[in-house]
Structure formats: structure tokens, C-alpha cells
A tleap script that builds the chain and sets N, CA, C and O, in Angstrom:
source leaprc.protein.ff14SB
mol = sequence {
  NMET PRO GLN LEU ASP THR SER THR TRP PHE
  ILE THR ILE MET SER MET LEU LEU VAL LEU
  PHE ILE MET PHE GLN LEU LYS VAL SER ASN
  HIE MET TYR PRO MET ASN PRO GLU LEU ILE
  LYS PRO LYS LEU LYS GLU GLN LYS THR PRO
  TRP GLU THR LYS TRP THR LYS ILE TYR SER
  PRO LEU SER LEU PRO LEU CGLN
}
set mol.1.N position { -16.504 48.467 -40.970 }
set mol.1.CA position { -16.361 47.589 -39.818 }
set mol.1.C position { -16.545 48.408 -38.539 }
set mol.1.O position { -15.826 49.385 -38.335 }
set mol.2.N position { -17.497 48.031 -37.670 }
set mol.2.CA position { -17.768 48.854 -36.488 }
set mol.2.C position { -16.672 48.691 -35.429 }
set mol.2.O position { -15.973 47.680 -35.360 }
set mol.3.N position { -16.565 49.715 -34.628 }
set mol.3.CA position { -15.584 49.712 -33.527 }
set mol.3.C position { -16.116 48.875 -32.361 }
set mol.3.O position { -17.318 48.832 -32.097 }
set mol.4.N position { -15.193 48.218 -31.680 }
set mol.4.CA position { -15.567 47.407 -30.523 }
set mol.4.C position { -15.631 48.316 -29.304 }
set mol.4.O position { -14.689 49.052 -29.012 }
set mol.5.N position { -16.737 48.253 -28.609 }
set mol.5.CA position { -16.911 49.101 -27.421 }
set mol.5.C position { -16.242 48.427 -26.229 }
set mol.5.O position { -16.704 47.382 -25.769 }
set mol.6.N position { -15.154 49.017 -25.724 }
set mol.6.CA position { -14.408 48.436 -24.599 }
set mol.6.C position { -14.610 49.204 -23.306 }
set mol.6.O position { -13.845 49.026 -22.358 }
set mol.7.N position { -15.604 50.039 -23.252 }
set mol.7.CA position { -15.790 50.885 -22.067 }
set mol.7.C position { -16.233 50.075 -20.845 }
set mol.7.O position { -15.982 50.496 -19.715 }
set mol.8.N position { -16.877 48.937 -21.041 }
set mol.8.CA position { -17.362 48.155 -19.898 }
set mol.8.C position { -16.427 47.008 -19.530 }
set mol.8.O position { -16.718 46.251 -18.604 }
set mol.9.N position { -15.316 46.868 -20.234 }
set mol.9.CA position { -14.430 45.742 -19.981 }
set mol.9.C position { -13.818 45.788 -18.590 }
set mol.9.O position { -13.693 44.753 -17.934 }
set mol.10.N position { -13.441 46.957 -18.140 }
set mol.10.CA position { -12.805 47.066 -16.826 }
set mol.10.C position { -13.738 46.577 -15.725 }
set mol.10.O position { -13.328 45.783 -14.878 }
set mol.11.N position { -14.959 47.029 -15.724 }
set mol.11.CA position { -15.930 46.628 -14.698 }
set mol.11.C position { -16.237 45.139 -14.818 }
set mol.11.O position { -16.374 44.454 -13.804 }
set mol.12.N position { -16.344 44.641 -16.023 }
set mol.12.CA position { -16.633 43.218 -16.232 }
set mol.12.C position { -15.496 42.349 -15.691 }
set mol.12.O position { -15.740 41.364 -14.995 }
set mol.13.N position { -14.268 42.713 -16.008 }
set mol.13.CA position { -13.121 41.921 -15.548 }
set mol.13.C position { -12.965 42.009 -14.039 }
set mol.13.O position { -12.690 41.002 -13.386 }
set mol.14.N position { -13.134 43.183 -13.483 }
set mol.14.CA position { -12.989 43.333 -12.029 }
set mol.14.C position { -14.096 42.580 -11.282 }
set mol.14.O position { -13.833 41.955 -10.255 }
set mol.15.N position { -15.307 42.635 -11.783 }
set mol.15.CA position { -16.383 41.897 -11.112 }
set mol.15.C position { -16.169 40.389 -11.247 }
set mol.15.O position { -16.489 39.637 -10.326 }
set mol.16.N position { -15.630 39.938 -12.391 }
set mol.16.CA position { -15.331 38.521 -12.556 }
set mol.16.C position { -14.264 38.082 -11.563 }
set mol.16.O position { -14.393 37.019 -10.956 }
set mol.17.N position { -13.213 38.878 -11.385 }
set mol.17.CA position { -12.158 38.540 -10.427 }
set mol.17.C position { -12.686 38.513 -8.998 }
set mol.17.O position { -12.308 37.647 -8.209 }
set mol.18.N position { -13.541 39.440 -8.673 }
set mol.18.CA position { -14.136 39.469 -7.340 }
set mol.18.C position { -14.992 38.232 -7.086 }
set mol.18.O position { -14.916 37.631 -6.015 }
set mol.19.N position { -15.792 37.857 -8.053 }
set mol.19.CA position { -16.638 36.674 -7.909 }
set mol.19.C position { -15.783 35.413 -7.809 }
set mol.19.O position { -16.086 34.527 -7.010 }
set mol.20.N position { -14.725 35.320 -8.604 }
set mol.20.CA position { -13.844 34.164 -8.520 }
set mol.20.C position { -13.157 34.081 -7.161 }
set mol.20.O position { -13.006 32.993 -6.604 }
set mol.21.N position { -12.747 35.215 -6.633 }
set mol.21.CA position { -12.116 35.233 -5.318 }
set mol.21.C position { -13.095 34.780 -4.237 }
set mol.21.O position { -12.734 33.992 -3.363 }
set mol.22.N position { -14.307 35.265 -4.293 }
set mol.22.CA position { -15.327 34.887 -3.300 }
set mol.22.C position { -15.657 33.407 -3.417 }
set mol.22.O position { -15.797 32.722 -2.404 }
set mol.23.N position { -15.781 32.911 -4.635 }
set mol.23.CA position { -16.086 31.485 -4.805 }
set mol.23.C position { -14.947 30.613 -4.294 }
set mol.23.O position { -15.184 29.571 -3.682 }
set mol.24.N position { -13.720 31.034 -4.542 }
set mol.24.CA position { -12.581 30.274 -4.056 }
set mol.24.C position { -12.534 30.281 -2.525 }
set mol.24.O position { -12.242 29.253 -1.913 }
set mol.25.N position { -12.813 31.412 -1.911 }
set mol.25.CA position { -12.831 31.499 -0.453 }
set mol.25.C position { -13.922 30.607 0.134 }
set mol.25.O position { -13.695 29.955 1.153 }
set mol.26.N position { -15.056 30.567 -0.467 }
set mol.26.CA position { -16.135 29.709 0.014 }
set mol.26.C position { -15.779 28.239 -0.154 }
set mol.26.O position { -16.101 27.415 0.702 }
set mol.27.N position { -15.118 27.914 -1.254 }
set mol.27.CA position { -14.728 26.533 -1.494 }
set mol.27.C position { -13.686 26.083 -0.461 }
set mol.27.O position { -13.782 24.974 0.066 }
set mol.28.N position { -12.713 26.917 -0.172 }
set mol.28.CA position { -11.651 26.572 0.769 }
set mol.28.C position { -12.186 26.538 2.203 }
set mol.28.O position { -11.735 25.727 3.011 }
set mol.29.N position { -13.117 27.388 2.514 }
set mol.29.CA position { -13.621 27.462 3.892 }
set mol.29.C position { -14.465 26.239 4.266 }
set mol.29.O position { -14.713 26.010 5.449 }
set mol.30.N position { -14.907 25.458 3.289 }
set mol.30.CA position { -15.699 24.266 3.574 }
set mol.30.C position { -14.861 23.069 3.997 }
set mol.30.O position { -15.411 22.073 4.465 }
set mol.31.N position { -13.549 23.143 3.845 }
set mol.31.CA position { -12.679 22.022 4.179 }
set mol.31.C position { -12.320 22.039 5.660 }
set mol.31.O position { -12.175 23.094 6.278 }
set mol.32.N position { -12.182 20.845 6.203 }
set mol.32.CA position { -11.748 20.705 7.596 }
set mol.32.C position { -10.256 20.411 7.602 }
set mol.32.O position { -9.795 19.443 6.998 }
set mol.33.N position { -9.521 21.250 8.285 }
set mol.33.CA position { -8.076 21.082 8.372 }
set mol.33.C position { -7.702 20.690 9.794 }
set mol.33.O position { -8.366 21.107 10.743 }
set mol.34.N position { -6.637 19.885 9.958 }
set mol.34.CA position { -6.194 19.546 11.320 }
set mol.34.C position { -5.682 20.794 12.033 }
set mol.34.O position { -5.174 21.724 11.408 }
set mol.35.N position { -5.826 20.789 13.352 }
set mol.35.CA position { -5.438 21.978 14.108 }
set mol.35.C position { -3.936 22.235 14.038 }
set mol.35.O position { -3.511 23.359 13.768 }
set mol.36.N position { -3.131 21.201 14.279 }
set mol.36.CA position { -1.699 21.398 14.244 }
set mol.36.C position { -1.052 20.146 13.654 }
set mol.36.O position { -0.870 19.152 14.357 }
set mol.37.N position { -0.706 20.191 12.373 }
set mol.37.CA position { -0.179 18.977 11.755 }
set mol.37.C position { 1.186 18.552 12.288 }
set mol.37.O position { 1.555 17.389 12.132 }
set mol.38.N position { 1.953 19.455 12.916 }
set mol.38.CA position { 3.274 19.085 13.412 }
set mol.38.C position { 3.196 18.154 14.622 }
set mol.38.O position { 4.180 17.484 14.935 }
set mol.39.N position { 2.081 18.097 15.292 }
set mol.39.CA position { 1.966 17.262 16.476 }
set mol.39.C position { 1.858 15.776 16.131 }
set mol.39.O position { 2.160 14.915 16.958 }
set mol.40.N position { 1.433 15.489 14.927 }
set mol.40.CA position { 1.272 14.099 14.517 }
set mol.40.C position { 2.639 13.563 14.095 }
set mol.40.O position { 3.242 14.057 13.142 }
set mol.41.N position { 3.120 12.545 14.818 }
set mol.41.CA position { 4.407 11.958 14.493 }
set mol.41.C position { 4.174 10.630 13.773 }
set mol.41.O position { 3.358 9.817 14.206 }
set mol.42.N position { 4.888 10.417 12.685 }
set mol.42.CA position { 4.715 9.133 12.008 }
set mol.42.C position { 5.346 8.008 12.818 }
set mol.42.O position { 6.407 8.171 13.420 }
set mol.43.N position { 4.685 6.890 12.820 }
set mol.43.CA position { 5.207 5.732 13.552 }
set mol.43.C position { 6.220 5.015 12.670 }
set mol.43.O position { 5.909 4.569 11.566 }
set mol.44.N position { 7.434 4.917 13.188 }
set mol.44.CA position { 8.477 4.240 12.427 }
set mol.44.C position { 8.438 2.752 12.746 }
set mol.44.O position { 8.467 2.347 13.908 }
set mol.45.N position { 8.374 1.972 11.720 }
set mol.45.CA position { 8.308 0.537 11.873 }
set mol.45.C position { 9.697 -0.026 11.589 }
set mol.45.O position { 10.233 0.137 10.493 }
set mol.46.N position { 10.256 -0.669 12.559 }
set mol.46.CA position { 11.592 -1.203 12.384 }
set mol.46.C position { 11.499 -2.584 11.754 }
set mol.46.O position { 10.851 -3.489 12.278 }
set mol.47.N position { 12.162 -2.717 10.621 }
set mol.47.CA position { 12.116 -3.984 9.906 }
set mol.47.C position { 13.492 -4.642 9.959 }
set mol.47.O position { 14.523 -3.992 9.784 }
set mol.48.N position { 13.475 -5.912 10.198 }
set mol.48.CA position { 14.714 -6.677 10.191 }
set mol.48.C position { 14.931 -7.228 8.793 }
set mol.48.O position { 14.065 -7.891 8.222 }
set mol.49.N position { 16.091 -6.939 8.265 }
set mol.49.CA position { 16.432 -7.472 6.957 }
set mol.49.C position { 17.479 -8.558 7.134 }
set mol.49.O position { 18.208 -8.546 8.126 }
set mol.50.N position { 17.574 -9.494 6.201 }
set mol.50.CA position { 18.513 -10.614 6.374 }
set mol.50.C position { 19.961 -10.168 6.521 }
set mol.50.O position { 20.734 -10.807 7.234 }
set mol.51.N position { 20.338 -9.079 5.856 }
set mol.51.CA position { 21.744 -8.679 5.921 }
set mol.51.C position { 22.086 -7.920 7.192 }
set mol.51.O position { 23.261 -7.655 7.447 }
set mol.52.N position { 21.097 -7.568 7.991 }
set mol.52.CA position { 21.400 -6.900 9.266 }
set mol.52.C position { 21.930 -7.897 10.293 }
set mol.52.O position { 22.738 -7.528 11.145 }
set mol.53.N position { 21.498 -9.129 10.228 }
set mol.53.CA position { 21.917 -10.113 11.223 }
set mol.53.C position { 23.166 -10.879 10.798 }
set mol.53.O position { 23.795 -11.540 11.624 }
set mol.54.N position { 23.523 -10.800 9.541 }
set mol.54.CA position { 24.678 -11.540 9.044 }
set mol.54.C position { 25.876 -10.607 8.898 }
set mol.54.O position { 25.737 -9.402 8.688 }
set mol.55.N position { 27.056 -11.211 9.016 }
set mol.55.CA position { 28.271 -10.461 8.739 }
set mol.55.C position { 28.672 -10.793 7.319 }
set mol.55.O position { 28.854 -11.958 6.967 }
set mol.56.N position { 28.809 -9.762 6.510 }
set mol.56.CA position { 29.191 -9.998 5.130 }
set mol.56.C position { 30.457 -9.229 4.831 }
set mol.56.O position { 30.708 -8.165 5.396 }
set mol.57.N position { 31.231 -9.773 3.955 }
set mol.57.CA position { 32.448 -9.113 3.535 }
set mol.57.C position { 32.428 -9.027 2.021 }
set mol.57.O position { 32.141 -10.000 1.324 }
set mol.58.N position { 32.738 -7.843 1.536 }
set mol.58.CA position { 32.783 -7.641 0.094 }
set mol.58.C position { 34.248 -7.687 -0.311 }
set mol.58.O position { 35.065 -6.909 0.181 }
set mol.59.N position { 34.566 -8.597 -1.204 }
set mol.59.CA position { 35.946 -8.736 -1.666 }
set mol.59.C position { 36.156 -7.885 -2.909 }
set mol.59.O position { 35.408 -7.967 -3.883 }
set mol.60.N position { 37.167 -7.088 -2.844 }
set mol.60.CA position { 37.537 -6.309 -4.007 }
set mol.60.C position { 38.360 -7.206 -4.928 }
set mol.60.O position { 39.142 -8.023 -4.442 }
set mol.61.N position { 38.204 -7.074 -6.230 }
set mol.61.CA position { 38.984 -7.931 -7.140 }
set mol.61.C position { 40.493 -7.759 -6.958 }
set mol.61.O position { 41.257 -8.690 -7.211 }
set mol.62.N position { 40.920 -6.582 -6.525 }
set mol.62.CA position { 42.347 -6.356 -6.364 }
set mol.62.C position { 42.888 -7.039 -5.110 }
set mol.62.O position { 44.086 -7.310 -5.035 }
set mol.63.N position { 42.054 -7.320 -4.145 }
set mol.63.CA position { 42.548 -7.945 -2.912 }
set mol.63.C position { 42.502 -9.469 -2.960 }
set mol.63.O position { 42.983 -10.125 -2.036 }
set mol.64.N position { 41.939 -10.035 -4.008 }
set mol.64.CA position { 41.907 -11.488 -4.144 }
set mol.64.C position { 43.298 -12.024 -4.476 }
set mol.64.O position { 44.094 -11.317 -5.094 }
set mol.65.N position { 43.600 -13.236 -4.086 }
set mol.65.CA position { 44.916 -13.806 -4.414 }
set mol.65.C position { 45.069 -14.009 -5.921 }
set mol.65.O position { 44.098 -14.252 -6.637 }
set mol.66.N position { 46.292 -13.905 -6.370 }
set mol.66.CA position { 46.546 -14.105 -7.793 }
set mol.66.C position { 46.387 -15.556 -8.170 }
set mol.66.O position { 46.699 -16.442 -7.375 }
set mol.67.N position { 45.918 -15.809 -9.342 }
set mol.67.CA position { 45.706 -17.186 -9.768 }
set mol.67.C position { 46.717 -17.603 -10.814 }
set mol.67.O position { 46.684 -18.739 -11.286 }
savepdb mol mol.pdb
quit
């Protein structure tokens, strides 16, 4: 059974990592990002719910009159 020649593995792996890094940088650099995302404030929409305008009372079973 012949021996596996691993003398070129280091250069192959390092060149692969370099190419992957360059490709990733090129991919990310093509995107348009907003200049400052903190400046954009979300608009809060105030919604009226039925229970906001009504007065409700929750009766605890212990506070009800005895029957």
C-alpha cells in the first residue's frame, strides 16, 4: 500500500482559506448598508383597545359574598 504524500497539503489548505476569505470579502462588499441604523426610529402606532376605555373589576372568589 503506497504512502500518501502530504507535503503539499499545507499550501493547498492555506491557499483555499485565502481564496475563501477573498470571495467572502467581495460578496460582503457588494451589499449596500445604511449609514447609521440608530437614526431610524420606529413609528409607534397607538391602538385603542376596548378595555382601555372601560372600567373593569376582577372579583376574587374569596371576596364574593357567601351563598
